[in-house]
C-alpha positions in Angstrom: -115.5 65.4 -20.7 -112.5 62.9 -20.7 -113.8 59.3 -20.3 -111.4 58.8 -17.4 -112.3 61.9 -15.5 -113.8 61.5 -12.1 -116.7 63.7 -13.2 -117.7 61.3 -16.0 -121.2 60.0 -15.7 -121.2 56.6 -13.9 -121.7 53.6 -16.1 -124.8 51.4 -15.7 -122.5 48.6 -14.3 -121.2 51.0 -11.6 -124.7 52.1 -10.7 -125.7 48.4 -10.3 -122.6 47.6 -8.3 -123.4 50.5 -6.0 -126.2 48.4 -4.6 -123.9 45.7 -3.2 -124.3 45.0 0.5 -121.0 46.7 1.5 -122.6 50.1 0.6 -124.3 50.1 4.0 -120.9 50.0 5.8 -119.4 52.8 3.8 -120.7 55.7 5.9 -119.2 54.1 9.0 -116.0 53.3 7.2 -115.7 57.0 6.0 -116.3 58.2 9.6 -113.7 55.8 11.0 -111.1 56.9 8.5 -111.9 60.6 9.0 -111.6 60.3 12.8 -108.9 57.6 13.3 -107.2 57.2 9.9 -107.5 53.4 10.2 -110.2 50.8 10.3 -110.9 47.1 10.0 -113.5 46.1 7.4 -115.2 42.7 7.9 -117.1 41.9 4.8 -117.9 38.4 3.7 -117.2 37.3 0.1 -119.6 38.7 -2.5 -120.4 41.9 -0.6 -118.3 44.2 -2.8 -115.3 44.5 -0.4 -112.7 44.1 -3.1 -114.3 46.3 -5.8 -116.9 48.7 -4.5 -114.9 49.9 -1.4 -111.8 51.1 -3.4 -114.0 52.8 -6.0 -115.9 54.6 -3.2 -112.8 55.6 -1.3 -111.4 57.0 -4.6 -114.5 59.1 -5.1 -115.7 57.2 -8.1 -119.2 56.2 -6.8 -121.5 59.2 -6.5 -123.3 59.3 -3.1 -120.9 56.8 -1.6 -117.8 58.9 -1.3 -118.3 59.9 2.3 -119.0 63.1 4.2 -115.9 64.8 3.0 -115.8 63.8 -0.6 -113.7 61.0 -1.9 -111.0 61.6 0.6 -113.3 61.6 3.5 -111.7 64.8 4.9 -114.0 66.9 7.0 -112.7 70.1 5.5 -114.5 69.5 2.3 -118.0 69.2 3.7 -120.7 67.1 2.1 -120.4 65.9 -1.4 -123.7 65.9 -3.1 -123.9 64.9 -6.8 -120.8 63.7 -8.6 -117.8 62.4 -6.7 -114.9 64.7 -5.9 -111.2 64.5 -6.7 -109.6 62.1 -4.1 -106.8 63.3 -1.9 -104.2 60.8 -2.9 -104.4 57.5 -4.8 -106.0 54.4 -3.3 -103.6 51.5 -3.2 -105.2 48.1 -3.0 -103.0 45.2 -1.9 -103.8 41.7 -3.0 -102.0 38.5 -1.8 -101.8 36.9 -5.3 -101.3 38.1 -8.9 -104.4 36.3 -10.0 -106.5 38.2 -7.5 -104.9 41.5 -8.3 -105.6 41.1 -12.0 -109.1 40.1 -11.3 -109.8 43.0 -9.0 -108.3 45.6 -11.4 -110.2 44.3 -14.4 -113.4 44.1 -12.5 -113.2 47.7 -11.3 -112.2 49.0 -14.7 -115.1 47.1 -16.2 -117.5 48.6 -13.7 -116.2 52.1 -14.8 -116.7 51.1 -18.5 -113.0 51.4 -19.3 -109.8 49.3 -19.5 -107.1 48.8 -16.9 -104.7 51.7 -17.1 -107.2 54.5 -16.9 -108.5 55.4 -13.5 -107.7 51.9 -12.3 -104.3 50.5 -12.7 -102.3 47.4 -11.9 -98.7 46.6 -10.9 -97.7 43.0 -10.5 -94.6 41.1 -11.5 -94.5 41.3 -15.3 -97.3 43.8 -15.7 -97.3 47.5 -15.0 -100.2 49.7 -16.1 -100.5 52.7 -13.7 -103.9 54.1 -12.7 -104.8 57.7 -12.1 -106.9 57.1 -8.9 -106.6 53.4 -7.9 -103.8 51.0 -8.3 -104.0 47.3 -7.5 -100.7 45.7 -6.5 -99.5 42.4 -4.9 -98.1 42.6 -1.4 -94.7 41.6 -2.8 -94.7 44.7 -5.1 -95.6 47.1 -2.3 -92.9 45.7 -0.1 -90.4 46.5 -2.8 -91.9 50.0 -3.2 -91.7 50.7 0.5 -88.0 50.0 0.5 -87.5 52.6 -2.3 -90.2 55.1 -1.2 -91.3 54.5 2.4 -93.5 57.6 2.4 -95.6 56.2 -0.5 -95.7 59.6 -2.2 -99.1 60.3 -3.8 -100.9 57.5 -2.0 -103.7 58.6 0.4 -105.3 55.3 1.3 -104.0 51.7 1.5 -106.4 48.7 1.6 -105.0 45.4 2.6 -107.4 43.0 1.1 -107.9 39.4 2.3 -105.7 40.0 5.4 -107.3 37.0 7.1 -105.3 34.6 4.8 -102.2 35.4 6.8 -99.7 35.4 4.0 -96.2 36.4 5.1 -95.9 39.3 2.6 -99.2 40.7 3.7 -98.3 40.5 7.4 -95.0 42.2 6.6 -96.6 44.9 4.5 -99.0 45.7 7.3 -96.2 46.0 9.8 -94.2 48.3 7.5 -97.3 50.5 6.8 -98.0 50.9 10.5 -94.4 51.9 11.0 -94.7 54.5 8.1 -97.9 55.8 9.6 -96.4 56.2 13.0 -93.2 58.0 11.9 -93.5 59.5 8.4 -97.1 59.7 7.2 -99.7 60.2 10.0 -102.1 61.2 7.3 -101.9 57.8 5.5 -105.2 55.9 5.9 -105.2 52.2 6.4 -108.0 49.7 5.9 -107.5 46.0 6.8 -110.2 44.2 4.9 -111.1 40.6 6.0 -113.6 38.2 4.7 -114.0 36.7 8.2 -115.4 38.0 11.5 -112.2 37.4 13.4 -111.2 41.1 13.4 -109.7 41.4 16.9 -106.0 41.0 16.0 -106.3 43.5 13.2 -108.2 46.0 15.3 -105.5 45.9 18.0 -102.6 46.2 15.4 -104.2 49.2 13.7 -105.1 50.8 17.0 -102.7 52.6 19.4 -100.3 49.7 19.3 -100.6 48.6 23.0 -104.1 47.1 22.7 -105.8 49.7 24.9 -107.5 51.6 22.0 -108.3 49.3 19.1 -109.1 50.6 15.6 -112.8 50.9 14.7 -114.3 47.7 13.2 -116.9 48.2 10.4 -118.9 45.1 9.6 -121.0 44.2 6.6 -123.9 41.8 6.7 -123.3 38.7 4.7 -124.6 38.7 1.2 -124.6 34.9 1.1 -127.7 33.0 0.2 -128.3 29.7 2.1 -125.9 26.9 1.3 -126.9 23.3 1.8 -124.2 21.0 3.1 -124.0 17.5 1.6 -121.5 15.2 3.4 -120.0 13.0 0.8 -117.2 10.9 2.3 -115.6 8.0 0.4 -116.7 4.5 1.2 -113.4 3.7 2.8 -111.4 6.3 4.8 -108.4 7.4 2.8 -104.9 7.5 4.3 -103.9 10.8 5.7 -102.1 13.2 3.3 -98.4 12.6 3.1 -96.0 15.1 1.6 -97.1 16.2 -1.8 -98.8 13.0 -2.6 -102.5 12.7 -2.8 -104.0 9.2 -2.9 -105.4 8.5 -6.4 -108.5 7.0 -4.8 -109.2 10.4 -3.2 -109.0 12.2 -6.6 -111.2 9.5 -8.1 -113.8 10.1 -5.4 -113.6 13.9 -5.9 -114.2 13.4 -9.6 -117.1 11.1 -8.9 -118.6 13.7 -6.5 -118.3 16.3 -9.3 -120.3 14.0 -11.6 -122.9 13.5 -8.9 -123.2 17.2 -8.3 -123.7 17.9 -12.0 -126.5 15.3 -12.0 -128.2 16.4 -8.8 -127.9 20.2 -9.0 -128.0 23.0 -11.5 -125.6 25.8 -12.2 -121.8 25.9 -12.5 -119.6 23.7 -10.2 -116.5 25.0 -8.4 -114.2 22.2 -7.2 -111.4 22.9 -4.8 -108.2 20.9 -5.0 -104.8 21.3 -3.4 -102.6 21.9 -6.4 -102.0 22.1 -10.1 -101.2 18.4 -10.4 -104.4 17.3 -8.7 -106.4 19.7 -10.9 -104.9 18.1 -14.0 -105.6 14.6 -12.8 -109.2 15.3 -11.9 -109.7 17.1 -15.2 -108.5 13.9 -16.9 -111.1 11.9 -14.9 -113.9 14.2 -15.9 -113.6 13.6 -19.6 -117.0 13.5 -21.3 -118.9 15.5 -18.7 -121.6 17.7 -20.2 -119.8 20.9 -19.2 -116.9 23.1 -20.0 -113.8 22.3 -17.9 -111.7 25.3 -16.7 -108.5 25.0 -14.6 -107.7 27.9 -12.3 -104.5 28.3 -10.4 -101.7 30.8 -9.9 -100.0 29.7 -13.2 -103.1 29.8 -15.3 -102.9 32.1 -18.4 -104.8 35.4 -18.5 -107.2 33.9 -21.1 -108.3 31.3 -18.6 -108.6 33.8 -15.8 -110.8 36.0 -18.0 -113.0 33.0 -19.0 -113.5 32.1 -15.4 -114.5 35.6 -14.3 -117.0 36.1 -17.1 -120.4 34.3 -17.3 -120.2 31.2 -19.6 -122.5 30.3 -22.5 -122.7 26.7 -21.3 -122.5 25.0 -18.0 -119.0 25.0 -16.5 -116.9 23.0 -14.0 -114.1 25.1 -12.5 -111.3 23.2 -10.9 -109.4 25.6 -8.7 -106.8 25.8 -5.9 -107.3 27.9 -2.8 -106.8 31.0 -4.9 -110.6 30.9 -5.5 -111.5 30.8 -1.8 -112.1 34.5 -1.3 -110.2 36.5 -3.9 -112.3 35.8 -6.9 -115.9 35.8 -7.7 -116.8 33.2 -10.2 -120.2 34.0 -11.7 -122.8 31.2 -12.2 -121.5 29.0 -9.4 -124.3 27.3 -7.5 -122.4 24.2 -6.4 -119.0 23.7 -4.6 -117.2 20.4 -4.4 -114.6 20.5 -1.7 -111.8 17.9 -1.6 -110.9 19.2 1.9 -107.2 19.4 1.1 -104.8 22.4 0.9 -101.1 23.0 0.5 -98.8 24.6 3.1 -95.1 25.4 3.0 -92.7 23.4 5.1 -89.1 24.3 5.6 -86.3 22.1 6.9 -84.0 24.9 8.2 -81.2 22.5 9.2 -80.9 21.2 5.6 -82.0 24.3 3.7 -84.8 22.4 2.0 -88.3 23.7 1.5 -91.4 22.2 0.0 -95.1 22.3 -0.1 -97.0 19.6 1.8 -100.6 18.5 1.6 -102.7 19.1 4.7 -106.4 18.9 5.7 -108.0 22.3 5.1 -109.2 24.2 8.2 -112.8 24.7 9.2 -112.4 28.4 8.3 -111.2 27.5 4.8 -114.1 25.1 4.4 -116.6 27.8 5.3 -114.9 30.2 2.8 -115.1 27.6 0.1 -118.7 26.7 0.8 -119.7 30.4 0.7 -118.7 30.5 -3.0 -121.9 28.5 -3.8 -124.2 31.1 -2.2 -122.9 34.4 -3.6 -125.6 34.8 -6.3 -128.4 32.4 -5.2 -129.0 29.5 -2.9 -126.4 26.8 -3.4 -125.0 23.5 -2.3 -121.6 22.4 -1.0 -120.5 18.7 -1.3 -117.8 18.0 1.3 -115.7 15.0 0.5 -115.4 14.1 4.2 -117.8 13.2 7.1 -119.4 15.6 9.5 -117.6 13.9 12.4 -114.2 14.5 10.6 -115.2 18.1 10.1 -115.3 18.8 13.8 -111.8 17.5 14.2 -110.3 19.8 11.6 -108.1 22.7 12.8 -110.1 25.9 13.4 -108.0 28.0 11.0 -104.9 27.7 8.8 -101.5 28.3 10.4 -100.0 31.7 9.5 -97.3 31.5 6.9 -94.7 33.1 9.1 -94.7 29.9 11.3 -94.0 27.7 8.3 -92.0 29.4 5.6 -88.4 30.1 4.8 -87.8 33.5 6.4 -84.7 34.5 4.5 -86.5 37.1 2.3 -88.4 38.4 5.3 -85.2 38.8 7.4 -83.6 40.7 4.6 -86.5 43.1 4.3 -86.5 43.6 8.1 -82.8 44.3 8.0 -83.2 46.8 5.2 -86.1 48.4 7.2 -83.6 48.9 10.1 -85.0 46.2 12.4 -82.9 43.1 11.8 -84.6 41.0 14.5 -88.1 42.2 13.6 -88.6 42.9 17.3 -90.1 46.3 16.7 -92.5 45.3 13.9 -96.2 45.2 14.6 -96.7 41.6 13.3 -99.8 39.5 14.1 -97.4 36.7 15.1 -93.7 36.9 15.8 -91.3 35.0 13.6 -90.1 31.7 15.1 -86.6 32.2 16.6 -85.0 29.1 15.0 -86.3 30.1 11.5 -85.0 33.7 12.0 -81.6 32.4 13.1 -81.4 30.1 10.0 -82.4 33.1 7.8 -79.8 35.4 9.3 -77.1 32.7 8.9 -78.0 32.4 5.2 -77.9 36.2 4.7 -74.6 36.4 6.4 -73.2 33.7 4.1 -74.5 35.8 1.1 -72.8 38.9 2.4 -76.2 40.6 2.8 -75.9 41.3 6.5 -73.1 41.8 9.1 -72.5 39.5 12.0 -74.8 41.6 14.0 -77.5 41.3 11.4 -77.2 44.9 10.0 -77.8 45.1 6.2 -74.8 45.7 4.0 -74.6 47.6 0.7 -74.6 44.2 -1.0 -77.7 43.3 1.0 -79.6 46.3 -0.3 -78.5 45.5 -3.8 -79.8 41.9 -3.4 -83.1 43.2 -1.9 -83.6 45.5 -4.8 -83.7 42.6 -7.3 -87.2 41.5 -6.1 -86.5 37.8 -5.8 -85.4 35.5 -3.0 -82.0 36.6 -1.7 -80.4 33.4 -2.9 -81.7 34.0 -6.5 -80.6 37.6 -6.3 -77.1 36.5 -5.4 -77.1 34.0 -8.3 -78.2 36.8 -10.7 -75.6 39.3 -9.5 -72.6 37.0 -9.2 -73.6 34.7 -12.0 -73.9 37.6 -14.5 -70.2 38.3 -14.1 -69.4 34.6 -14.9 -71.9 33.7 -17.6 -73.3 37.0 -18.8 -76.4 39.0 -17.7 -78.8 37.5 -20.3 -78.1 33.9 -19.4 -78.0 34.6 -15.7 -81.4 36.4 -15.9 -82.9 33.6 -17.9 -81.8 30.8 -15.5 -82.9 32.8 -12.4 -86.3 33.5 -14.1 -86.6 29.8 -14.5 -85.8 29.2 -10.8 -88.2 31.9 -9.6 -91.4 29.9 -9.9 -92.4 26.2 -10.0 -91.9 24.4 -13.3 -94.9 23.3 -15.3 -96.2 19.8 -15.1 -94.1 17.4 -17.2 -91.0 19.6 -17.2 -88.8 16.7 -16.0 -85.9 17.0 -13.6 -83.3 18.3 -16.2 -83.4 22.1 -15.8 -81.0 22.7 -18.7 -83.4 20.8 -21.0 -86.3 23.0 -19.8 -84.2 26.1 -20.5 -83.3 25.0 -24.0 -87.0 24.3 -24.8 -88.0 27.8 -23.6 -85.3 29.4 -25.8 -86.0 27.3 -28.8 -89.8 27.6 -28.9 -89.8 31.2 -30.1 -92.8 33.3 -29.1 -94.4 32.0 -25.9 -97.1 29.5 -26.6 -98.2 29.1 -23.0 -98.5 31.1 -19.8 -95.4 29.7 -18.2 -93.2 30.6 -21.2 -94.7 34.1 -21.3 -94.0 34.7 -17.6 -90.5 33.3 -18.0 -89.7 35.8 -20.8 -91.2 38.7 -19.0 -89.3 37.9 -15.8 -86.0 37.3 -17.6 -86.3 40.8 -19.2 -87.1 42.3 -15.8 -84.2 40.7 -14.1 -81.8 41.7 -16.9 -82.9 45.3 -16.3 -82.4 45.0 -12.6 -78.7 44.2 -13.0 -76.1 47.0 -12.7 -75.2 48.7 -15.9 -71.7 47.4 -15.9 -72.6 43.7 -15.9 -71.5 41.9 -19.2 -74.3 41.1 -21.6 -72.7 37.8 -22.5 -70.2 35.6 -20.7 -67.6 33.1 -22.1 -69.1 30.7 -24.5 -69.7 27.4 -22.8 -72.0 24.4 -22.6 -75.6 25.1 -21.4 -75.1 22.8 -18.4 -72.0 24.7 -17.3 -73.9 28.0 -17.6 -77.1 26.9 -15.9 -75.2 24.9 -13.3 -73.1 27.8 -12.3 -76.2 30.0 -11.7 -78.0 27.2 -9.8 -75.0 26.4 -7.7 -74.5 30.0 -6.8 -78.1 30.1 -5.6 -77.9 26.9 -3.7 -74.2 26.1 -2.9 -75.1 23.7 -0.1 -77.1 21.6 -2.7 -74.1 20.9 -4.9 -74.0 17.1 -4.9 -71.6 14.4 -5.8 -72.4 10.7 -6.6 -71.7 8.4 -3.6 -70.8 4.8 -3.6 -73.8 2.5 -4.3 -76.5 4.9 -5.4 -77.7 8.5 -5.0 -75.8 11.7 -4.3 -74.5 13.5 -1.2 -75.1 17.2 -1.0 -72.6 19.6 0.4 -75.1 20.1 3.3 -74.6 16.5 4.3 -78.0 15.3 3.2 -78.4 12.5 0.7 -80.3 13.1 -2.5 -81.8 10.7 -5.0 -82.9 11.1 -8.6 -86.2 9.6 -9.6 -85.7 6.2 -11.2 -85.9 6.3 -14.9 -85.5 10.1 -15.1 -83.3 11.7 -17.9 -80.7 12.7 -15.4 -80.6 9.3 -13.6 -79.9 7.6 -16.9 -76.9 9.9 -17.4 -75.4 8.7 -14.1 -73.8 12.2 -13.4 -70.9 12.5 -11.0 -71.8 16.1 -10.0 -75.1 17.9 -9.8 -76.3 21.4 -9.0 -79.7 20.8 -7.4 -82.2 23.5 -8.1 -85.2 22.0 -6.3 -85.4 19.2 -3.8 -87.6 18.2 -0.9 -87.4 15.6 1.8 -90.5 13.5 2.3 -91.5 12.9 5.9 -89.6 9.9 7.3 -87.3 9.7 4.3 -83.5 9.5 4.9 -82.7 11.3 1.6 -84.0 14.3 -0.2 -85.9 13.8 -3.5 -84.4 15.7 -6.5 -87.0 17.7 -8.4 -84.8 19.6 -10.8 -81.0 19.7 -11.2 -78.2 20.4 -13.7 -75.2 18.3 -14.5 -72.0 20.1 -13.6 -68.3 19.2 -13.1 -66.0 19.7 -10.2 -64.7 23.0 -11.4 -68.2 24.5 -11.3 -68.8 23.0 -7.9 -65.5 24.5 -6.5 -66.3 27.9 -8.0 -69.9 28.3 -7.0 -69.6 26.7 -3.5 -66.1 28.2 -2.8 -67.1 29.3 0.8 -67.7 25.7 1.7 -64.2 24.6 0.6 -62.0 23.5 3.5 -58.8 21.5 3.9 -57.3 20.1 7.1 -56.1 17.2 9.1 -58.8 14.7 9.9 -58.2 12.1 12.5 -61.2 10.0 13.0 -62.4 6.5 14.1 -63.2 4.9 10.7 -63.9 1.3 9.9 -62.9 0.1 13.3 -59.6 2.0 13.8 -58.0 5.4 13.8 -57.6 6.9 10.4 -55.3 9.9 10.0 -55.7 11.8 6.8 -55.2 15.2 5.1 -58.6 15.9 3.6 -60.1 18.5 1.3 -63.8 18.9 1.5 -66.7 20.8 -0.1 -69.0 21.0 2.8 -69.7 17.3 3.6 -68.4 16.1 0.3 -64.9 14.6 0.3 -62.8 15.9 -2.6 -59.5 14.3 -1.9 -57.6 12.6 0.9 -54.0 11.4 1.7 -52.3 9.8 4.7 -51.3 12.0 7.6 -48.0 10.6 9.0 -47.7 12.5 12.3 -51.2 13.3 13.6 -51.7 15.5 16.6 -51.8 13.3 19.8 -54.9 15.2 20.9 -56.8 14.4 17.7 -55.7 10.7 18.0 -57.0 10.6 21.6 -60.4 12.1 20.5 -60.6 9.5 17.7 -60.0 6.7 20.1 -62.6 8.1 22.4 -65.1 8.2 19.5 -64.3 4.5 18.9 -64.8 3.6 22.5 -68.1 5.5 22.5 -69.2 3.9 19.3 -68.1 0.3 20.0 -68.0 0.3 23.8 -65.4 -0.2 26.5 -65.1 -3.8 25.4 -62.2 -2.6 23.2 -60.1 -2.5 26.3 -58.4 -5.6 27.8 -61.1 -6.8 30.3 -59.4 -9.6 32.2 -61.4 -11.7 34.7 -59.7 -9.7 37.4 -60.8 -6.4 35.8 -64.3 -7.6 35.4 -64.5 -8.8 39.0 -63.0 -5.5 40.3 -65.4 -3.4 38.4 -68.3 -5.4 39.8 -67.1 -4.9 43.4 -66.7 -1.2 42.8 -70.2 -0.9 41.3 -71.6 -2.8 44.4 -69.9 -0.4 46.7 -71.1 2.7 44.8 -74.6 1.4 44.8 -74.6 0.4 48.5 -72.5 3.2 50.0 -72.6 6.1 47.5 -69.9 8.7 47.5 -67.0 8.8 47.7 -67.1 5.3 46.2 -66.7 6.0 42.4 -69.3 5.2 39.7 -68.0 2.7 37.2 -70.9 2.6 34.6 -70.1 3.1 30.9 -70.5 6.9 30.9 -68.5 7.4 34.1 -65.6 5.4 32.8 -65.6 7.1 29.5 -64.9 10.4 31.3 -61.8 8.8 32.8 -60.6 7.0 29.7 -58.5 9.9 28.3 -56.1 9.6 31.2 -55.9 5.8 30.6 -55.1 6.3 26.9 -52.3 8.8 27.7 -50.8 6.4 30.2 -50.8 3.6 27.7 -49.6 5.9 24.9 -52.4 4.4 22.7 -52.4 5.5 19.1 -54.5 2.8 17.4 -57.1 0.1 18.1 -54.5 -2.5 19.0 -53.0 -0.2 21.6 -56.2 -0.2 23.6 -55.4 -3.8 24.7 -52.3 -2.4 26.6 -54.4 -0.4 29.0 -54.1 -2.0 32.5 -57.7 -1.9 33.4 -57.2 -3.3 36.9 -54.7 -0.6 37.8 -56.9 2.1 36.1 -59.9 1.0 38.2 -57.9 1.0 41.4 -56.7 4.4 40.5 -60.3 5.7 40.8 -60.5 4.9 44.5 -59.8 7.6 47.1 -57.3 6.3 49.6 -59.8 5.8 52.4 -61.9 3.6 50.0 -58.9 1.7 48.7 -58.0 0.8 52.3 -61.5 -0.6 53.1 -62.4 -2.3 49.8 -61.7 -5.8 51.0 -63.7 -5.1 54.1 -66.7 -3.6 52.3 -66.7 -5.9 49.3 -64.3 -8.9 49.9 -63.2 -10.7 46.8 -63.6 -14.1 48.7 -65.3 -15.3 51.8 -64.0 -18.1 54.0 -66.7 -20.7 54.7 -66.8 -23.3 57.6 -65.1 -25.9 55.6 -62.0 -23.7 55.3 -62.6 -23.0 51.6 -62.2 -19.4 50.4 -65.1 -18.9 47.9 -65.3 -16.0 45.4 -68.2 -13.7 45.8 -70.1 -12.9 42.6 -71.0 -9.2 42.5 -72.4 -9.2 38.9 -76.1 -9.3 39.9 -78.4 -7.1 41.9 -77.2 -8.7 45.1 -73.8 -10.3 45.9 -73.9 -14.1 45.7 -71.9 -16.8 47.4 -72.2 -20.1 45.6 -70.9 -23.0 47.6 -71.6 -26.8 48.1 -74.1 -27.4 50.8 -71.9 -29.7 52.9 -69.3 -27.0 53.3 -71.7 -24.8 55.3 -72.9 -27.3 58.0 -72.9 -25.6 61.3 -73.0 -22.1 59.8 -76.1 -20.2 60.9 -75.5 -16.9 59.1 -73.4 -15.7 56.2 -71.5 -12.4 56.7 -73.2 -9.1 55.7 -71.3 -6.9 53.3 -70.9 -3.1 52.9 -70.5 -2.6 56.6 -73.4 -4.8 57.5 -75.8 -3.1 55.1 -76.2 -5.9 52.5 -76.7 -9.6 53.3 -75.0 -12.2 51.1 -77.3 -14.4 49.1 -76.2 -18.0 49.4 -76.6 -20.4 46.5 -76.4 -23.9 48.1 -75.0 -26.2 45.5 -75.6 -30.0 45.1 -72.5 -32.3 44.9 -72.7 -31.8 41.1 -72.4 -28.1 41.5 -76.0 -27.3 40.6 -78.1 -24.9 42.8 -80.2 -26.9 45.3 -81.5 -23.9 47.3 -81.1 -20.1 47.5 -81.3 -18.3 50.8 -80.3 -15.2 52.7 -81.2 -16.8 56.0 -79.2 -20.0 56.6 -80.6 -20.6 60.1 -84.1 -20.7 58.7 -83.0 -22.9 55.8 -81.5 -25.5 58.2 -84.8 -25.6 60.2 -87.3 -25.6 57.3 -85.8 -26.2 53.9 -83.0 -28.6 54.4 -85.3 -31.7 55.0 -86.8 -31.4 51.5 -83.4 -31.0 49.9 -82.0 -33.9 51.9 -84.9 -36.2 50.9 -84.4 -35.3 47.2 -80.6 -35.5 47.0 -79.2 -38.1 49.4 -80.3 -41.1 47.3 -78.7 -39.5 44.3 -75.4 -38.7 46.1 -75.1 -41.4 48.8 -71.4 -40.9 49.4 -71.9 -37.3 50.6 -73.0 -36.6 54.1 -76.6 -35.7 54.7 -76.9 -35.4 58.5 -80.3 -35.0 60.1 -79.1 -32.1 62.1 -77.0 -29.9 59.7 -76.7 -27.0 62.2 -74.7 -29.3 64.5 -72.8 -31.3 61.9 -69.2 -30.7 60.9 -68.6 -29.0 57.6 -66.7 -30.9 55.0 -65.3 -31.0 51.5 -64.8 -34.7 51.5 -66.9 -37.7 50.6 -68.0 -40.4 53.0 -65.5 -43.5 52.9 -66.6 -46.4 50.8 -68.1 -49.3 52.7 
């Protein structure tokens, strides 16, 4: 009997695995698939969800292959004894390459064979097909669905770890539901989740309208009890900010690992947000009595294998969130949780994306803690307080809310649904992110103005990388040759290793020079470069014109990110074509070269920062910038308010970057007027000639508008700016100095309707005649109109006139002989009766030559002094 035949006797490992807790859920799962063709499997980590279920559905576990054999079809009847030939391959979708490799190796190991027999794997850079089961990443299956939407030869698809809410996984599920509804009603779907939050998946896999949800099959937790130890630092750390993690936090995590090693037995699994933090904590753990292993998406296969196999000595495994639910690490009895995670953030307006450090959710914390209880009772040390725990978000945000959606939008367009409106997604894509994605795709020529995919778009989608990188590969290969373009795009397709520096060309040279790959990053780069080379059309040249490495790499980078082409600006830093500033790190290799032009491969914009931070870039020249970012080139007349006056120039630009400029001798009057308006908006109406008469008239008009309303015109800044264009035309203003020619008084009077102009002096007189015969100016600049006049001129006056048709009383400022306010009143009669005596007593000794009668109401007003005696 062939060792890979389904009828081969099960291995002892498989017989042992058949006792995992998920076995109790398999009958119900078989029944659900036989009756409805779809089901949700809720199975906590460690129950056998990722390994035993695919084997059972493929008919490789005798006695667990369902009532209708491995395929579960009722037409086959019961299947006693050996498992039967499955009806179609089982396709297992994993969100990460690391998880896919681990699952395939584990299942093959249980069968007593190597990957490539009955169990296969397809991930980027590795393809070993399996006869009955194939484990793939969600990105791979999305590519396969575009080429073969019927999934010929596949009978069952299992979407593992769907609760993690990766964008590719959500998209794959939506496409598969579409396939099942239109092309393959026989295709069986299983959404497998490590959490009990199954409602959304059951509704999606049901009848589509939520009235008839798919069956939910639950497995009892296999977890042993896990003791929680709250281990916050002595001082509360600052909140996470961008990619930075406070060194004190990492020191505390390392100290907590040492504490766990001293207090508990078994291996320790420590969760950290990223590769850099893993390396730093590893450095702080030097000398611990344990083997240190670092696990993340870029870890070499040898490290992955070492983690997944029992160790000969005690181990400390430092891992990212990749180890939350996708991997079983044997021997772990203790988890140390930093409480931190990484999420994508996208600045759609600037085309910048980055990862940011955030507090892990409560759901993630539970997933992490569960790793300590898979094989025996365990302990989790949480590096935060119990009070903080209750304030954490309940679950992580789905990636579709946070990520760059350009790749998703292209897939949706290729699928025939450009707006993704008809896709059964757990959460809809944010409209602003989709709009930004469609704009990018349109600029790449991948979609039409209506969002429909073009032939070029299908070509870009077939490359299997982000559409920007696919464009750089296709267009760059014609300029620099297919081999060089593939190598540079491969370098751009994943994060650089630690210590790579910001000079991408130097990193490329090192990879080419080092010969056979000595590390995982180099191996992946070579595999990906070969794959991309094969993805190019047959007619692409194998080599381009000989040129400097910077020119070659810079051309490819600038084709991928034309809006990130940047030119040095006065002072320091660079300006990108997008209009965003960008700074090199002080002391970096590129900063020392003081380059005029850069093609920026990677940049992020820290929260609150005015400029982006350049992570990797290539030195280029203006010729490369003009070629790669040609769609951003523009030339035209530019009339703008610059440095306090109108500047008229003929300007050539690359996006926001000014390439050249010359004087424009006869600018358009309309453009000049707009520039002058910009100047007035920026510097204020004070640029006009505000004479005393103009200021006074504006105050009178403002008083009338406030007291009487329409049709009296508003004269605030915004209202006048709306009328200024007519004033500028009347004055034929062309530059700053011309603004002084505007007759503001005439302009203001021109705002008045005729009925208001005729009554202005009645409603808001410029001057008021007082009893002494003087005509005193009214001050309208405050909240109430004010008449300031010497006290002696008002003797005998029992009331000041009311303005605005009697609606508003004048406020009278009674001045001393020296012109200083002695009293303020709106009721003169009351002042003469009650307030005058105190003023008289205070001032008559100081001003004896002025009259201070005892009865001011009956005295004669005067502007004169008493005669000398």
